[in-house]
C-alpha positions as CSV (number, residue, x, y, z in Angstrom):
1,M,76.2,121.6,138.8
2,H,77.9,124.4,137.3
3,Q,76.0,127.0,135.1
4,P,77.4,128.5,132.1
5,P,77.5,132.5,132.1
6,P,74.2,134.0,131.4
7,A,73.5,134.3,127.6
8,A,72.7,138.2,128.2
9,A,76.4,138.7,129.2
10,P,78.8,139.2,126.2
11,L,81.9,136.8,126.1
12,I,84.0,139.5,124.7
13,A,84.0,143.1,125.1
14,P,81.3,144.9,123.4
15,S,82.0,147.0,120.4
16,R,82.0,150.7,122.4
17,R,84.6,148.8,125.1
18,G,86.4,147.1,122.3
19,L,87.0,150.4,120.6
20,L,87.9,152.2,123.5
21,K,90.5,149.6,124.2
22,L,91.9,149.9,120.5
23,G,92.4,153.6,121.4
24,A,94.4,152.8,124.6
25,L,96.4,150.5,122.3
26,G,97.5,153.3,120.3
27,L,95.5,151.7,117.3
28,A,93.6,154.9,116.7
29,G,96.9,155.8,114.8
30,I,95.8,152.9,112.2
31,G,92.1,153.8,111.8
32,A,92.7,155.5,108.3
33,P,90.6,153.5,105.6
34,L,92.4,150.9,103.9
35,L,93.6,150.9,100.3
36,A,91.5,149.0,98.0
37,A,92.9,146.5,95.4
38,G,93.4,148.3,92.3
39,A,94.3,151.6,93.8
40,A,97.0,153.8,92.3
41,K,99.1,153.5,95.5
42,G,101.7,150.3,95.5
43,F,100.6,148.8,98.6
44,S,97.5,147.4,96.7
45,H,96.0,144.7,99.7
46,A,97.3,146.4,102.9
47,V,99.2,144.1,105.6
48,A,98.8,140.9,107.4
49,S,100.5,138.9,110.1
50,G,100.4,135.3,111.0
51,E,102.3,132.4,112.2
52,P,102.8,134.0,115.7
53,G,105.5,132.5,118.2
54,P,106.9,134.0,121.3
55,D,109.7,135.8,120.0
56,R,108.2,136.2,116.1
57,V,105.8,136.7,113.6
58,L,105.6,136.5,110.1
59,L,104.6,139.7,108.2
60,W,102.9,140.1,104.7
61,T,101.9,142.9,102.2
62,R,101.7,143.3,98.3
63,F,103.3,146.2,96.3
64,A,102.2,146.0,92.6
65,A,105.1,147.0,90.3
66,A,106.4,146.0,87.3
67,A,109.7,144.9,88.7
68,D,111.2,143.6,91.8
69,T,111.1,146.3,94.7
70,V,113.0,146.3,97.7
71,L,110.8,147.2,100.7
72,H,111.9,148.0,104.2
73,W,109.9,146.6,106.9
74,Q,109.6,147.8,110.6
75,V,108.2,146.9,113.9
76,S,107.5,149.3,116.9
77,D,105.8,149.1,120.1
78,S,103.5,152.4,119.3
79,A,101.6,153.1,116.1
80,D,103.4,156.4,115.8
81,F,106.6,154.3,115.5
82,A,108.8,156.3,117.9
83,R,111.4,153.8,117.9
84,T,112.1,150.8,115.8
85,L,112.4,147.5,117.6
86,A,113.2,145.4,114.7
87,G,113.4,145.7,110.9
88,G,114.7,144.5,107.6
89,E,114.3,144.3,103.8
90,V,112.1,142.0,101.8
91,T,111.6,142.0,97.7
92,A,108.2,142.2,96.4
93,S,108.3,140.6,93.1
94,P,106.2,139.8,90.2
95,A,107.4,136.2,90.3
96,N,105.4,136.0,93.7
97,D,102.6,138.0,92.3
98,C,104.1,141.2,94.0
99,C,103.4,139.4,97.4
100,A,106.2,139.9,100.3
101,K,106.7,137.9,103.3
102,A,109.1,138.7,106.2
103,W,109.8,137.1,109.8
104,A,110.0,139.7,112.4
105,T,112.3,137.8,114.9
106,G,113.9,138.9,118.6
107,L,110.3,140.1,119.8
108,S,109.1,139.8,123.7
109,P,106.3,137.2,124.2
110,G,102.8,138.2,124.7
111,Q,103.3,141.6,123.4
112,W,101.3,143.9,120.9
113,Y,103.6,145.2,118.0
114,F,103.0,147.7,115.2
115,Y,104.2,147.2,111.7
116,R,104.4,148.7,108.2
117,F,106.3,148.7,104.9
118,V,108.1,151.4,103.1
119,A,108.8,151.4,99.5
120,P,111.9,153.1,97.9
121,S,109.8,156.0,97.0
122,G,109.0,156.7,100.6
123,E,105.3,155.4,100.2
124,M,104.1,153.5,103.5
125,S,101.7,151.0,103.6
126,P,99.0,150.9,106.3
127,V,100.2,150.3,109.7
128,G,99.1,146.7,111.1
129,R,99.2,145.5,114.6
130,T,100.2,142.0,115.8
131,K,100.8,140.1,118.7
132,T,103.4,137.3,119.8
133,L,102.4,134.2,121.6
134,P,102.7,134.3,125.3
135,V,104.8,132.5,127.7
136,G,104.2,131.3,131.4
137,K,101.0,131.7,133.6
138,L,97.8,133.1,131.8
139,P,94.5,134.1,133.0
140,S,93.0,134.0,129.5
141,Y,93.3,133.8,125.9
142,R,90.6,134.8,123.2
143,I,90.3,133.7,119.7
144,A,88.2,134.8,116.7
145,V,87.5,131.6,114.5
146,F,86.2,132.1,111.0
147,S,85.1,129.6,108.0
148,C,83.5,129.4,104.8
149,S,83.6,133.2,103.4
150,N,81.9,133.2,100.1
151,Y,82.3,136.7,98.4
152,G,79.2,136.6,96.1
153,F,76.7,135.7,99.0
154,G,77.3,138.5,101.0
155,W,79.4,140.9,103.0
156,F,82.2,140.1,105.2
157,N,80.1,141.4,108.3
158,A,81.6,138.8,110.6
159,Y,85.2,140.0,110.1
160,A,84.1,143.6,110.7
161,H,82.2,142.6,114.0
162,A,85.3,140.8,115.3
163,A,87.4,143.9,114.2
164,E,85.1,146.3,116.3
165,A,84.9,143.9,119.5
166,G,88.4,144.6,119.5
167,D,89.3,142.2,122.3
168,F,90.9,138.9,120.9
169,D,94.4,138.1,120.9
170,L,94.4,135.8,117.9
171,A,92.6,134.9,114.8
172,L,91.9,131.8,113.0
173,H,90.3,130.7,109.7
174,L,89.5,127.2,109.1
175,G,89.3,126.9,105.8
176,D,87.2,128.1,102.3
177,Y,88.8,131.4,102.7
178,F,87.4,131.5,99.1
179,Y,85.5,129.4,96.8
180,E,87.0,128.3,93.3
181,Y,83.9,128.6,91.3
182,E,83.1,130.3,87.9
183,R,80.8,133.4,88.5
184,G,77.1,132.5,88.5
185,E,77.6,129.1,89.7
186,Y,77.9,129.2,93.6
187,P,76.0,131.8,94.3
188,G,73.9,131.4,91.1
189,T,73.4,134.6,89.4
190,K,70.1,135.7,90.9
191,Q,71.8,135.0,94.3
192,I,74.8,137.3,94.0
193,V,75.0,140.2,96.3
194,A,75.3,143.5,94.4
195,D,78.7,144.8,93.9
196,R,80.1,141.5,94.8
197,L,81.4,139.9,91.6
198,V,84.1,137.2,91.6
199,P,86.0,136.5,88.1
200,V,84.1,135.0,85.3
201,N,86.3,131.8,85.3
202,E,86.7,129.0,87.7
203,A,90.1,128.9,89.3
204,V,92.3,126.2,88.0
205,L,95.7,127.7,87.0
206,L,98.1,129.9,89.0
207,A,96.7,133.0,87.6
208,D,93.2,132.0,88.4
209,Y,93.9,131.3,92.1
210,R,96.0,134.8,92.3
211,E,93.1,136.6,90.6
212,R,90.7,134.9,93.2
213,F,92.9,136.0,96.2
214,A,93.2,139.7,94.9
215,T,89.5,139.5,94.4
216,Y,88.5,138.7,97.9
217,R,91.6,140.6,99.7
218,S,89.9,143.7,98.2
219,D,87.2,143.4,100.4
220,P,87.5,146.0,103.3
221,D,86.6,144.2,106.5
222,L,88.6,141.1,105.4
223,Q,91.6,143.6,105.1
224,R,90.7,145.0,108.5
225,I,91.0,141.7,110.6
226,H,94.0,141.2,108.8
227,Q,95.4,144.5,109.8
228,L,94.2,144.2,113.5
229,Y,95.2,140.6,114.5
230,P,97.7,137.7,113.6
231,M,95.7,135.2,112.0
232,I,96.7,131.4,111.7
233,T,95.0,129.9,108.6
234,V,94.3,126.5,107.0
235,W,93.0,125.6,103.8
236,D,90.0,123.5,103.3
237,D,88.7,122.3,100.0
238,H,87.6,125.2,98.0
239,E,91.2,126.8,98.1
240,T,91.7,124.1,95.4
241,A,88.4,122.6,94.3
242,N,85.2,121.2,96.0
243,D,85.8,118.0,98.2
244,T,89.5,117.9,97.7
245,W,91.3,114.7,98.5
246,E,94.9,113.6,97.9
247,G,94.4,112.4,94.4
248,G,91.6,114.6,93.1
249,A,88.6,116.4,93.7
250,E,84.9,116.5,93.0
251,N,85.3,119.5,91.3
252,H,88.1,118.6,89.0
253,Q,87.8,117.1,85.4
254,P,91.2,116.0,84.2
255,K,90.1,115.9,80.6
256,T,88.9,119.7,80.7
257,E,90.9,121.0,83.4
258,G,94.4,119.4,83.1
259,D,96.5,117.6,85.6
260,W,95.7,117.5,89.2
261,V,99.0,117.6,90.8
262,A,99.6,120.7,88.7
263,R,96.5,122.4,89.9
264,K,97.0,121.4,93.7
265,A,100.7,122.8,93.3
266,A,99.1,126.2,91.7
267,S,96.7,126.6,94.7
268,E,99.2,126.0,97.1
269,R,101.5,128.5,95.8
270,A,99.3,131.1,95.6
271,Y,98.0,130.2,98.9
272,R,101.5,130.8,100.3
273,E,102.1,134.0,98.4
274,W,98.9,135.8,99.4
275,L,98.8,134.8,103.1
276,P,101.3,135.1,106.0
277,V,101.7,131.3,106.5
278,S,104.8,128.8,106.6
279,D,105.4,126.2,104.0
280,D,104.6,123.5,106.8
281,Y,102.0,121.3,106.2
282,W,101.2,121.1,110.0
283,A,102.4,123.0,113.0
284,S,101.8,123.7,116.8
285,Y,101.4,126.7,118.4
286,E,101.9,127.0,122.6
287,I,99.6,129.4,124.5
288,G,101.6,130.1,127.6
289,D,100.7,127.4,130.4
290,L,96.8,127.5,129.0
291,A,97.1,125.5,125.8
292,S,98.6,123.8,122.8
293,L,97.1,124.7,119.3
294,F,97.4,122.0,116.7
295,R,97.2,122.9,113.2
296,L,96.2,119.8,111.1
297,E,96.1,119.3,107.1
298,T,93.3,117.0,106.2
299,R,93.2,117.5,102.2
300,H,96.3,117.8,100.0
301,V,98.9,115.2,101.7
302,A,97.1,111.9,102.8
303,R,93.3,112.1,102.6
304,S,91.6,109.2,100.8
305,K,89.0,109.7,98.3
306,P,85.7,110.5,99.9
307,F,82.9,107.7,99.4
308,D,79.7,108.6,97.2
309,L,76.8,107.2,98.9
310,S,74.7,107.7,95.5
311,A,76.7,104.8,94.3
312,L,75.1,102.6,96.9
313,T,71.4,104.1,96.9
314,D,70.8,103.9,93.0
315,K,69.5,100.5,93.5
316,T,66.5,98.8,91.5
317,T,64.5,98.8,94.9
318,P,64.5,100.3,98.5
319,Q,65.4,96.8,100.1
320,Q,68.3,96.4,97.6
321,A,69.7,100.0,98.6
322,A,69.3,99.3,102.2
323,E,71.2,96.1,101.9
324,A,74.0,97.9,99.9
325,L,74.0,100.3,102.7
326,A,74.3,97.9,105.7
327,A,77.1,96.0,103.7
328,F,79.1,99.3,103.3
329,R,78.5,100.1,106.9
330,D,80.0,97.0,108.3
331,G,82.5,96.8,105.5
332,V,84.7,99.1,103.6
333,W,83.5,102.3,105.4
334,R,85.5,101.0,108.4
335,D,88.7,100.4,106.4
336,P,91.8,101.2,108.7
337,A,93.6,102.0,105.7
338,R,91.5,105.0,104.9
339,G,92.4,108.4,106.5
340,L,92.9,112.0,106.3
341,L,96.2,112.6,108.1
342,G,98.4,110.4,106.9
343,A,100.9,108.1,109.1
344,A,103.6,111.0,109.8
345,Q,100.7,113.5,110.7
346,E,99.1,111.1,113.0
347,G,102.3,110.2,114.9
348,W,103.2,113.8,115.1
349,L,99.8,114.8,116.9
350,A,99.9,112.0,119.2
351,S,103.3,112.7,120.4
352,S,102.5,116.3,120.7
353,L,99.5,115.6,122.6
354,K,101.5,113.8,125.2
355,A,104.3,116.6,125.3
356,S,101.3,119.1,126.0
357,T,99.6,117.0,128.8
358,R,103.0,116.6,130.4
359,A,103.4,120.0,130.6
360,R,100.1,120.3,132.2
361,K,98.3,122.4,129.8
362,P,94.7,122.4,130.5
363,W,93.7,122.6,126.6
364,Q,94.5,120.8,123.7
365,V,93.0,122.4,120.8
366,L,92.8,121.0,117.1
367,I,92.9,123.9,114.4
368,Q,91.4,121.8,111.6
369,Q,88.5,121.9,108.8
370,V,85.8,119.6,108.9
371,I,83.3,117.9,111.7
372,M,84.4,115.2,113.8
373,G,81.5,114.7,115.9
374,Q,79.1,111.8,114.5
375,L,76.0,113.2,112.6
376,A,73.4,111.4,110.8
377,L,70.2,113.5,109.4
378,P,66.7,113.0,110.7
379,T,65.1,110.0,108.9
380,N,62.1,112.4,108.6
381,L,63.8,115.0,106.7
382,G,62.1,115.0,103.6
383,E,58.6,115.1,105.0
384,G,56.8,118.3,103.4
385,M,59.4,118.7,100.8
386,A,57.9,120.3,97.7
387,A,56.8,117.9,94.9
388,D,58.6,120.4,92.5
389,S,61.7,120.5,94.2
390,P,65.0,120.0,92.1
391,D,66.1,116.4,91.4
392,W,69.5,116.9,92.8
393,L,67.8,118.1,96.1
394,K,65.6,115.1,96.3
395,K,68.3,112.6,95.6
396,R,70.6,114.1,98.1
397,I,67.7,114.3,100.9
398,D,66.7,110.7,99.9
399,N,70.5,109.5,100.3
400,A,70.6,111.1,103.8
401,Q,67.5,109.6,105.0
402,R,68.5,106.0,104.0
403,A,71.8,106.4,105.1
404,S,70.4,107.5,108.7
405,A,67.9,104.5,108.6
406,V,70.9,102.0,108.7
407,G,73.0,103.9,111.3
408,L,75.3,105.8,108.8
409,P,76.3,109.4,108.7
410,W,75.3,111.7,105.9
411,N,78.6,113.6,105.1
412,M,81.2,111.3,103.7
413,D,83.7,114.3,103.1
414,A,83.9,114.7,106.9
415,W,85.6,112.7,109.8
416,D,82.2,110.4,109.4
417,G,83.5,109.3,106.1
418,Y,86.9,107.7,107.7
419,P,85.8,106.4,111.2
420,A,88.8,104.0,111.7
421,A,91.1,107.4,111.1
422,R,88.7,109.3,113.9
423,D,89.1,106.4,116.3
424,R,93.0,106.4,115.9
425,L,92.9,110.3,116.7
426,L,90.5,109.8,119.6
427,K,92.6,107.0,120.9
428,S,95.7,109.1,120.8
429,A,93.9,112.1,122.8
430,Q,92.9,109.4,125.6
431,E,96.4,107.7,125.8
432,A,97.7,111.4,126.2
433,N,95.2,112.3,128.8
434,A,94.1,115.0,126.7
435,N,91.5,117.7,127.4
436,L,90.6,117.8,123.6
437,L,88.8,120.7,122.2
438,V,88.2,120.4,118.4
439,L,87.5,123.5,116.1
440,A,86.1,123.1,113.0
441,G,84.4,124.9,109.9
442,D,83.4,123.5,106.6
443,S,79.5,122.9,107.0
444,H,78.2,126.6,107.2
445,N,76.1,125.6,110.1
446,A,77.1,125.8,113.9
447,W,77.3,122.7,116.0
448,A,78.5,121.6,119.6
449,F,79.6,117.9,120.0
450,D,80.6,115.8,123.0
451,L,83.1,113.5,121.6
452,D,83.7,110.1,123.2
453,R,85.3,106.8,122.2
454,K,84.1,103.3,123.5
455,G,81.9,105.0,126.1
456,Q,84.4,107.1,127.5
457,R,84.8,111.0,127.2
458,V,87.5,112.3,124.9
459,G,86.7,116.0,124.3
460,V,84.3,118.6,122.8
461,E,83.9,120.2,119.4
462,L,82.7,123.6,118.5
463,A,82.2,123.5,114.7
464,G,81.6,127.0,113.6
465,H,79.1,128.5,111.1
466,S,79.9,130.5,107.9
467,V,80.8,134.0,107.3
468,T,78.4,134.0,104.6
469,S,78.2,130.6,102.8
470,P,74.5,129.4,103.2
471,G,73.7,126.9,105.4
472,A,70.7,124.4,105.7
473,E,68.3,127.1,105.4
474,G,69.2,127.8,101.9
475,S,68.2,124.3,100.7
476,V,65.9,122.6,103.6
477,R,63.4,125.1,103.4
478,W,60.3,123.4,104.0
479,R,61.3,122.8,107.6
480,Q,61.6,125.5,110.0
481,P,65.2,126.0,111.6
482,A,64.3,125.2,115.1
483,D,62.3,122.3,114.3
484,L,65.3,120.9,111.9
485,A,67.9,121.7,114.7
486,R,65.7,119.8,117.4
487,D,65.1,116.7,115.4
488,T,68.8,116.7,114.4
489,V,70.0,117.1,117.9
490,A,67.4,114.2,118.8
491,R,69.0,112.0,116.0
492,N,72.5,112.3,117.3
493,P,73.7,111.5,120.8
494,Q,76.8,113.2,120.7
495,L,75.2,116.3,119.1
496,K,74.3,118.9,122.2
497,W,73.2,121.9,120.1
498,C,73.1,123.3,116.7
499,D,71.7,126.3,114.6
500,T,71.6,125.7,110.8
501,A,70.3,129.0,109.3
502,Q,72.5,132.0,110.7
503,R,75.9,133.4,109.5
504,G,78.6,134.6,111.7
505,Y,81.6,133.5,113.7
506,L,82.9,131.8,116.9
507,A,84.5,133.7,119.9
508,V,86.4,131.3,122.0
509,E,87.6,132.0,125.7
510,L,90.0,129.8,127.1
511,T,90.9,129.9,130.9
512,P,92.8,127.5,133.3
513,K,89.2,126.4,134.4
514,A,86.9,126.3,131.4
515,A,86.7,126.8,127.7
516,T,83.7,128.7,126.2
517,G,82.6,129.2,122.9
518,E,80.3,131.9,121.8
519,F,78.5,131.5,118.6
520,R,78.0,135.0,117.1
521,F,75.0,135.6,114.5
522,L,75.1,138.4,112.4
523,T,71.6,140.1,111.5
524,T,72.5,140.1,107.8
525,V,75.1,139.2,105.0
526,R,72.9,140.9,102.4
527,Q,73.9,144.4,103.6
528,R,77.2,145.7,105.2
529,G,76.4,146.0,109.1
530,T,77.7,144.7,112.7
531,Q,74.5,144.2,114.3
532,L,74.2,140.8,116.1
533,A,70.8,138.8,115.8
534,G,71.8,136.9,118.8
535,T,74.6,134.5,120.5
536,K,74.8,130.9,121.7
537,R,77.4,130.0,124.5
538,M,78.6,126.6,125.1
539,T,81.3,125.9,128.1
540,V,83.3,122.9,128.9
541,L,85.2,122.7,132.3
542,A,88.7,121.6,132.3
543,G,89.2,117.8,132.8
544,Q,85.2,117.3,132.2
545,R,85.3,116.7,128.5
546,T,81.9,117.3,128.1
547,F,79.6,120.3,127.6
548,S,77.8,122.2,130.8
549,V,74.1,121.9,131.0
């Protein structure tokens, strides 16, 4: 039986080698400290790039000025800009919060490029580095995967470590790029790391979302990862409001926070101003002959309202609650009319999967937000919980245990809350004969699932842990993380491994023969630093659709 590489061997080059490679690429020329938000210079939030294609990439910057400012942008194959390969003009306008985006086109596939912006005064932005997508035969492709970055809970050491590693081709952010809450809510006042304060008010209006972006993008490690790699991003819920769905959100109160459609539009506008993203809700990206990446939208366009299990468990007796949950399990939970993607996106994905497999690409990768694997919590989860635990936590644990006892998952905001929609997607993958690799964020914890449908393997899922947002270690404190992981894996046939107590990011390497995910765990997020506490590797061989053991 195939054995994955030994855990001691790094998937991506270690920091020293990575830094040497950056120097070989001429990256030493962009090593100067980045400008902080609020600095006197006009380029207040450095640079970024995204939406890579084989001949193009979308460039971004922000130039703070009171009036429209025409910026020149330049692309070169060297950090000293000895020759300019592409260039043009773009306007940074207060109407767009002084953000500017420009498509650099006519580039060569699979190549590193350097770019910068120049103001009328001659002031230059920091130099960024980006890379176009490759075409043709590829030996490997490496991706850094992030999610759930909460400014107040700690430092973005995951970004810093990935930047030091220096050996990725692309970065992905799977959502919860920032959090909308008012200061002191999440994290609570006593949990906030020193010097990591977010705006006082919750983000509701366009100005609020812009302010939230400005705060997060002032972080030097977030600026650095954007400066070094093209990044494909998807929003999850907190870019707008907790547990967002098409018609509302758990954290939206129309009586006090106004019209939901207006709030959603404001969040989308700020997102598209402050990030190098297109206006397309979903898109695909071709990685040579190796893989197709599919960026999905699961929140704003077509998601049905999530179920609330507490409405079923708040019964007079445990027997009544169990009966209500069983009726729900066998009835409305399976409603085929409920979904996350909508008919148009489902149809696009089904045809795109078939096109990718017809092109004989080994991997079909879903870039999306929430866990797809089936996940119920252990029925003994509450054993040992302190009697003086907060009521909200007692209720949440009780709900999870009751649901698990009748065969229901606990998180109705994930794909588990939409089983018919999940079945349609997995059926499309089967019909395309796809080698499905699902990437997910959202949960703050690290998971590896084998995905199956009606007893047949469909693919695997790598669900990454958070950059800073706390996982189960922040709430289920009465259980040792290793014990919780063991019991959770034992409860769920699809779940092959998990970690519920560490922060960091996921490094993915694709080759023609295998896909490997390396979960990287940072020692701390309470102070700045890039030391790893450990790693965990999961490997799937092409065509096997199950993790190797």
